[in-house]
FINUPA-559319 format. One record per residue (C-alpha): x, y, z; residue number from 0. Coordinates in Angstrom, 1 decimal. Example, Ala and Ser with C-alpha at 12.3 -4.5 7.8 and 13.67 -1.06 7.14 Angstrom:
[[12.3, -4.5, 7.8], 0]
[[13.7, -1.1, 7.1], 1]
This chain:
[[284.6, -117.4, 255.4], 0]
[[284.2, -118.5, 251.8], 1]
[[281.9, -121.3, 250.7], 2]
[[280.8, -122.9, 247.5], 3]
[[278.5, -125.8, 246.9], 4]
[[279.1, -128.7, 244.7], 5]
[[277.1, -130.0, 241.8], 6]
[[276.2, -133.5, 240.9], 7]
[[275.0, -134.6, 237.5], 8]
[[272.4, -133.5, 234.9], 9]
[[268.8, -133.0, 236.0], 10]
[[265.8, -134.1, 234.1], 11]
[[263.6, -131.0, 233.2], 12]
[[260.5, -130.4, 235.2], 13]
[[257.3, -129.4, 233.6], 14]
[[255.9, -125.9, 233.9], 15]
[[255.1, -122.6, 232.3], 16]
[[257.8, -120.8, 230.3], 17]
[[259.0, -117.7, 232.1], 18]
[[258.8, -114.5, 230.1], 19]
[[262.1, -112.9, 229.3], 20]
[[264.3, -111.8, 226.4], 21]
[[267.9, -111.1, 225.7], 22]
[[267.2, -107.5, 224.7], 23]
[[270.8, -106.5, 224.0], 24]
[[274.4, -106.7, 225.1], 25]
[[275.0, -105.3, 228.6], 26]
[[277.4, -102.5, 229.5], 27]
[[280.8, -103.6, 228.4], 28]
[[282.2, -101.4, 231.3], 29]
[[281.0, -104.0, 233.8], 30]
[[284.2, -105.3, 235.3], 31]
[[284.2, -109.0, 234.3], 32]
[[287.2, -111.2, 234.9], 33]
[[289.5, -112.1, 232.0], 34]
[[288.0, -114.5, 229.4], 35]
[[291.4, -116.2, 229.1], 36]
[[292.0, -118.8, 231.8], 37]
[[295.2, -118.6, 233.9], 38]
[[297.8, -121.3, 233.6], 39]
[[297.6, -123.9, 236.3], 40]
[[297.0, -127.5, 237.3], 41]
[[294.3, -129.7, 235.7], 42]
[[292.7, -133.1, 236.7], 43]
[[292.3, -136.5, 235.1], 44]
[[288.5, -136.8, 235.8], 45]
[[285.5, -134.6, 236.5], 46]
[[285.7, -131.7, 239.0], 47]
[[282.4, -131.3, 240.8], 48]
[[283.0, -128.8, 243.6], 49]
[[285.2, -125.7, 244.1], 50]
[[285.6, -123.3, 247.1], 51]
[[287.8, -120.3, 247.6], 52]
[[289.3, -119.5, 251.0], 53]
[[291.9, -116.7, 250.9], 54]
[[294.6, -117.7, 248.5], 55]
[[293.6, -121.3, 248.3], 56]
[[291.1, -123.1, 246.1], 57]
[[289.7, -126.3, 247.4], 58]
[[288.5, -128.8, 244.8], 59]
[[286.5, -132.0, 244.9], 60]
[[285.4, -134.5, 242.3], 61]
[[286.0, -137.9, 240.7], 62]
[[289.7, -137.5, 240.0], 63]
[[292.7, -139.4, 241.2], 64]
[[295.5, -137.3, 239.7], 65]
[[296.4, -133.6, 239.4], 66]
[[298.2, -132.8, 236.1], 67]
[[300.4, -129.9, 235.4], 68]
[[302.3, -130.3, 232.1], 69]
[[304.3, -133.5, 232.4], 70]
[[304.0, -133.5, 236.2], 71]
[[301.4, -135.8, 237.7], 72]
[[300.6, -135.7, 241.4], 73]
[[298.3, -138.3, 243.2], 74]
[[295.2, -136.6, 244.6], 75]
[[292.3, -138.8, 245.4], 76]
[[289.0, -137.0, 245.1], 77]
[[290.1, -133.8, 246.8], 78]
[[292.9, -131.3, 246.3], 79]
[[293.9, -127.7, 246.9], 80]
[[295.4, -125.2, 244.5], 81]
[[297.4, -122.1, 245.2], 82]
[[295.3, -119.3, 243.6], 83]
[[298.4, -117.2, 242.9], 84]
[[300.6, -119.8, 241.2], 85]
[[298.0, -122.3, 240.0], 86]
[[300.0, -125.2, 241.5], 87]
[[298.6, -128.0, 243.5], 88]
[[299.5, -127.8, 247.2], 89]
[[300.4, -130.5, 249.7], 90]
[[296.9, -130.7, 251.1], 91]
[[295.7, -134.2, 250.6], 92]
[[293.1, -135.7, 252.9], 93]
[[292.6, -139.5, 252.6], 94]
[[289.1, -139.9, 251.1], 95]
[[287.8, -143.2, 249.7], 96]
[[285.2, -141.9, 247.2], 97]
[[284.1, -138.9, 245.0], 98]
[[283.6, -135.5, 246.7], 99]
[[280.6, -133.6, 245.3], 100]
[[280.2, -130.7, 247.7], 101]
[[282.5, -128.4, 249.7], 102]
[[282.2, -125.7, 252.3], 103]
[[285.0, -123.8, 254.1], 104]
[[284.6, -122.2, 257.6], 105]
[[286.7, -121.5, 260.7], 106]
[[289.8, -123.3, 259.5], 107]
[[288.0, -126.4, 258.4], 108]
[[286.8, -127.8, 255.1], 109]
[[283.6, -129.7, 255.1], 110]
[[283.3, -132.5, 252.5], 111]
[[280.2, -134.1, 251.1], 112]
[[280.1, -137.0, 248.7], 113]
[[280.0, -140.7, 247.9], 114]
[[282.8, -141.7, 250.4], 115]
[[282.4, -143.8, 253.5], 116]
[[285.8, -143.3, 255.1], 117]
[[288.1, -140.3, 255.6], 118]
[[291.5, -140.7, 257.2], 119]
[[290.8, -144.4, 257.6], 120]
[[287.8, -143.7, 259.9], 121]
[[284.1, -144.1, 259.2], 122]
[[282.6, -140.9, 257.9], 123]
[[279.6, -141.7, 255.7], 124]
[[279.0, -139.1, 253.1], 125]
[[280.1, -136.1, 255.3], 126]
[[283.3, -135.2, 257.0], 127]
[[285.3, -132.3, 258.5], 128]
[[289.0, -131.9, 257.8], 129]
[[291.6, -129.3, 258.6], 130]
[[292.0, -126.6, 256.0], 131]
[[295.8, -126.6, 256.5], 132]
[[296.8, -130.2, 257.3], 133]
[[293.9, -132.2, 255.8], 134]
[[293.6, -134.3, 258.9], 135]
[[290.1, -135.5, 259.6], 136]
[[288.3, -134.4, 262.7], 137]
[[286.9, -137.6, 264.2], 138]
[[284.9, -135.5, 266.7], 139]
[[282.6, -134.6, 263.7], 140]
[[281.3, -138.1, 263.0], 141]
[[278.0, -138.4, 261.3], 142]
[[276.1, -140.6, 258.8], 143]
[[274.0, -139.0, 256.1], 144]
[[271.8, -141.6, 254.4], 145]
[[272.9, -140.6, 250.8], 146]
[[275.5, -138.2, 249.5], 147]
[[274.8, -134.5, 250.0], 148]
[[274.3, -132.4, 246.8], 149]
[[275.2, -129.0, 248.4], 150]
[[276.7, -127.6, 251.5], 151]
[[276.7, -124.0, 252.9], 152]
[[277.6, -122.3, 256.2], 153]
[[276.1, -119.4, 258.0], 154]
[[274.0, -118.6, 261.1], 155]
[[276.5, -120.7, 263.1], 156]
[[275.6, -123.8, 261.2], 157]
[[276.6, -126.1, 258.4], 158]
[[273.6, -126.8, 256.1], 159]
[[273.4, -130.0, 254.1], 160]
[[270.9, -130.9, 251.4], 161]
[[270.3, -133.7, 249.0], 162]
[[268.0, -136.7, 248.5], 163]
[[268.5, -138.3, 252.0], 164]
[[265.8, -139.2, 254.4], 165]
[[267.8, -139.5, 257.6], 166]
[[270.9, -138.2, 259.4], 167]
[[272.4, -140.3, 262.2], 168]
[[269.3, -142.5, 262.0], 169]
[[267.1, -139.5, 262.8], 170]
[[264.4, -138.4, 260.2], 171]
[[265.6, -135.5, 258.0], 172]
[[263.8, -134.9, 254.8], 173]
[[266.5, -133.8, 252.4], 174]
[[267.8, -130.9, 254.5], 175]
[[269.7, -130.8, 257.8], 176]
[[272.0, -128.6, 259.8], 177]
[[274.9, -129.1, 262.2], 178]
[[276.3, -126.7, 264.7], 179]
[[279.6, -125.3, 263.6], 180]
[[280.8, -124.9, 267.2], 181]
[[279.9, -128.3, 268.7], 182]
[[279.5, -130.3, 265.5], 183]
[[276.2, -131.7, 266.7], 184]
[[273.2, -132.4, 264.5], 185]
[[270.8, -129.4, 265.0], 186]
[[267.6, -130.8, 266.5], 187]
[[265.5, -127.8, 265.6], 188]
[[266.3, -127.4, 261.9], 189]
[[264.0, -129.8, 260.0], 190]
[[262.1, -128.5, 257.0], 191]
[[260.3, -131.2, 255.0], 192]
[[260.6, -130.7, 251.2], 193]
[[258.9, -133.6, 249.4], 194]
[[261.6, -134.2, 246.8], 195]
[[265.3, -133.7, 246.1], 196]
[[267.0, -130.4, 247.3], 197]
[[270.0, -129.7, 245.1], 198]
[[271.2, -126.3, 246.4], 199]
[[271.3, -124.3, 249.6], 200]
[[272.3, -120.7, 250.2], 201]
[[272.3, -118.8, 253.5], 202]
[[271.4, -115.1, 253.7], 203]
[[271.0, -113.6, 257.2], 204]
[[268.1, -115.4, 259.0], 205]
[[267.0, -117.1, 255.8], 206]
[[268.1, -120.3, 254.1], 207]
[[267.1, -120.7, 250.5], 208]
[[266.5, -124.2, 249.1], 209]
[[266.4, -125.1, 245.4], 210]
[[265.6, -128.4, 243.8], 211]
[[262.8, -130.5, 242.3], 212]
[[260.5, -130.5, 245.2], 213]
[[256.8, -129.5, 245.0], 214]
[[256.0, -129.0, 248.6], 215]
[[257.7, -127.8, 251.7], 216]
[[256.2, -128.4, 255.1], 217]
[[253.0, -129.5, 253.3], 218]
[[252.6, -126.2, 251.4], 219]
[[252.5, -126.3, 247.6], 220]
[[253.1, -122.6, 247.3], 221]
[[256.9, -123.0, 247.3], 222]
[[257.7, -125.3, 244.4], 223]
[[261.3, -125.8, 243.5], 224]
[[262.5, -122.7, 245.4], 225]
[[261.7, -121.8, 249.0], 226]
[[263.0, -119.7, 251.9], 227]
[[263.0, -121.2, 255.4], 228]
[[264.1, -120.0, 258.8], 229]
[[267.9, -120.4, 259.4], 230]
[[267.1, -121.7, 262.9], 231]
[[263.8, -123.6, 262.8], 232]
[[263.6, -124.6, 259.1], 233]
[[260.0, -123.2, 259.0], 234]
[[258.8, -121.6, 255.8], 235]
[[259.4, -117.9, 255.5], 236]
[[255.9, -116.6, 254.4], 237]
[[257.4, -113.4, 252.9], 238]
[[259.0, -115.3, 250.0], 239]
[[256.9, -117.0, 247.3], 240]
[[258.4, -117.5, 243.9], 241]
[[256.9, -119.1, 240.8], 242]
[[259.5, -121.4, 239.4], 243]
[[258.5, -123.6, 236.4], 244]
[[261.6, -125.8, 236.2], 245]
[[263.8, -127.7, 238.5], 246]
[[266.5, -125.6, 240.3], 247]
[[270.1, -126.6, 240.0], 248]
[[271.5, -123.7, 242.1], 249]
[[270.4, -120.8, 244.2], 250]
[[272.7, -117.9, 244.9], 251]
[[272.0, -114.7, 246.9], 252]
[[273.6, -111.3, 246.4], 253]
[[272.4, -108.5, 248.6], 254]
[[268.6, -108.8, 248.6], 255]
[[268.4, -110.5, 245.2], 256]
[[268.0, -114.3, 244.8], 257]
[[269.3, -115.9, 241.6], 258]
[[268.3, -119.3, 240.4], 259]
[[269.9, -121.6, 237.8], 260]
[[267.2, -123.7, 236.2], 261]
[[266.7, -126.7, 233.9], 262]
[[264.3, -126.4, 231.0], 263]
[[263.7, -127.2, 228.0], 264]
[[266.8, -125.3, 227.5], 265]
[[267.9, -123.6, 230.7], 266]
[[267.2, -120.4, 232.6], 267]
[[268.8, -117.8, 234.8], 268]
[[266.2, -116.0, 236.8], 269]
[[266.5, -113.0, 239.2], 270]
[[264.0, -112.8, 242.1], 271]
[[263.2, -109.8, 244.3], 272]
[[263.2, -110.3, 248.1], 273]
[[259.5, -111.3, 248.0], 274]
[[259.9, -113.8, 245.2], 275]
[[258.7, -111.9, 242.2], 276]
[[260.8, -112.5, 239.1], 277]
[[262.7, -109.4, 237.9], 278]
[[264.3, -110.9, 234.8], 279]
[[265.2, -114.2, 233.1], 280]
[[267.7, -115.2, 230.5], 281]
[[267.2, -118.4, 228.4], 282]
[[269.9, -120.8, 227.2], 283]
[[269.8, -123.9, 225.0], 284]
[[270.9, -126.2, 227.8], 285]
[[270.6, -126.5, 231.6], 286]
[[272.3, -123.9, 233.8], 287]
[[274.1, -125.7, 236.6], 288]
[[275.6, -123.0, 238.8], 289]
[[275.8, -119.2, 239.4], 290]
[[278.1, -116.7, 241.1], 291]
[[277.8, -112.9, 241.4], 292]
[[281.0, -110.9, 241.3], 293]
[[281.6, -107.2, 240.6], 294]
[[278.2, -106.4, 239.1], 295]
[[278.2, -109.5, 236.9], 296]
[[276.2, -112.7, 237.2], 297]
[[278.3, -115.7, 236.0], 298]
[[276.6, -118.8, 234.8], 299]
[[277.9, -122.3, 234.1], 300]
[[276.2, -125.2, 232.4], 301]
[[276.0, -127.4, 229.3], 302]
[[274.5, -124.8, 227.1], 303]
[[276.1, -123.6, 223.8], 304]
[[274.0, -120.5, 223.1], 305]
[[272.2, -117.7, 224.9], 306]
[[268.7, -117.3, 223.3], 307]
[[267.5, -113.9, 222.3], 308]
[[264.0, -114.7, 223.6], 309]
[[262.6, -117.3, 225.9], 310]
[[261.1, -119.3, 223.1], 311]
[[262.7, -122.7, 222.5], 312]
[[261.7, -125.5, 220.1], 313]
[[262.1, -128.7, 222.0], 314]
[[263.4, -130.4, 225.1], 315]
[[267.0, -129.7, 223.9], 316]
[[266.2, -126.0, 224.1], 317]
[[266.9, -125.0, 220.5], 318]
[[266.6, -121.2, 220.3], 319]
[[263.7, -120.2, 218.0], 320]
[[264.3, -116.4, 217.7], 321]
[[268.1, -116.1, 217.4], 322]
[[271.0, -116.8, 219.6], 323]
[[274.4, -115.6, 220.8], 324]
[[277.3, -118.2, 221.1], 325]
[[278.2, -118.8, 224.7], 326]
[[279.7, -122.3, 225.2], 327]
[[279.2, -123.6, 228.8], 328]
[[279.9, -120.2, 230.4], 329]
[[278.3, -116.7, 230.2], 330]
[[278.0, -113.5, 232.2], 331]
[[275.1, -111.0, 232.4], 332]
[[274.8, -107.7, 234.2], 333]
[[272.5, -107.5, 237.2], 334]
[[269.7, -106.3, 234.8], 335]
[[269.9, -109.5, 232.9], 336]
[[271.7, -108.2, 229.8], 337]
[[274.3, -110.5, 228.3], 338]
[[277.9, -109.3, 228.7], 339]
[[280.7, -109.9, 226.1], 340]
[[282.6, -112.3, 228.4], 341]
[[282.9, -115.6, 226.5], 342]
[[285.6, -118.1, 227.4], 343]
[[283.9, -120.8, 225.2], 344]
[[284.5, -124.1, 227.0], 345]
[[284.2, -127.5, 225.2], 346]
[[282.6, -130.8, 226.3], 347]
[[279.0, -132.2, 226.3], 348]
[[278.3, -131.6, 230.0], 349]
[[280.7, -128.7, 230.1], 350]
[[281.1, -126.6, 233.2], 351]
[[279.4, -128.0, 236.3], 352]
[[280.4, -125.7, 239.1], 353]
[[281.9, -122.2, 239.6], 354]
[[283.0, -120.2, 242.6], 355]
[[283.8, -116.5, 243.0], 356]
[[286.5, -114.8, 245.2], 357]
[[285.5, -111.2, 245.9], 358]
[[288.9, -110.3, 247.3], 359]
[[290.8, -111.6, 244.3], 360]
[[288.1, -110.6, 241.7], 361]
[[288.5, -114.1, 240.3], 362]
[[286.3, -117.0, 239.2], 363]
[[287.2, -120.7, 239.5], 364]
[[285.4, -123.3, 237.4], 365]
[[285.2, -127.1, 237.3], 366]
[[283.6, -129.7, 235.1], 367]
[[284.4, -132.1, 232.2], 368]
[[285.9, -129.6, 229.8], 369]
[[289.4, -129.8, 228.4], 370]
[[289.7, -126.7, 226.2], 371]
[[288.8, -123.1, 226.1], 372]
[[288.5, -121.2, 222.8], 373]
[[290.3, -122.9, 219.9], 374]
[[293.4, -124.3, 221.6], 375]
[[293.8, -123.3, 225.3], 376]
[[294.1, -126.6, 227.1], 377]
[[292.7, -126.7, 230.7], 378]
[[291.7, -130.1, 232.0], 379]
[[288.5, -129.9, 234.1], 380]
[[289.6, -127.0, 236.3], 381]
[[290.4, -123.4, 235.5], 382]
[[290.7, -120.0, 237.1], 383]
[[289.9, -116.6, 235.5], 384]
[[291.3, -113.5, 237.2], 385]
């Protein structure tokens, strides 16, 4: 099972206290990062907002209508699949009538979340399940989410869905819900109550981590912006309490470590211990949107241009005050928080919105608004590094 959430648009920064943390030096260059040169392959004619690996296939969602490979243009409305070996678009082409902003893959199926209302000609409001091989929609999984999901994840026998919605199938669900992977039914027991938007969800054993701009969960103000809840009941896990000063775009778990991608001023990558205490942080001059951990490296995507050498920034734009290292839209750090030499240097204002890692392929796939890496390597809105 391989899953990866999607990412929507830029967050407004949330107020709070600046986390301590400094870029104290360059990490161990022996850490096995992927190549900084993107592989050849297909691109897209509009923004890519979600990517997910499953074996040798990369599933992609976004705003696009066409896959482009050199002079070859192939119609692909909002979703597509790419052969991870060749970089070519496959024949997988579900019929979706609006942008796809979140993906998860499990059990031979691809779950879609987004701004659509119909898939395969049938009503599927903001969420759907399609075959990972044929793309045919499963009309037995027919639900209505009140607004488009911002993130999907699978685990503990469930599909977890988060966003800004207040109901699912007409039943109250405060920005987080779950469905049974076996029956497809809405889980009646999982119903946490964050008081504002949840932008990311990650599953780790019997815990589900929620990240976003909320200030309370289940009436408790001790879990602002990042919380752990029971994977079965949605009740708060009392053993995790993190101090998170800015809105969370993404939460990713590796082993017992929780990583969060934060807004700012500037942006932050923060590593949290199992109890929620911050182990280290790294500051950038723009929001960090997404994270993935692969081979001892923590990869980060965002709309930053520099990694700051300390946590001090000058303004809401995150201008580094005490020095900086150029890292346009992508960077990698080791698991101690030290910046690694990996620097593909993507262009664009928004830049890289989403990334996904394949452990078996030791590869990273990225999506966003970029069109170029380095000085002249053209890759339109999607690229793979392996």
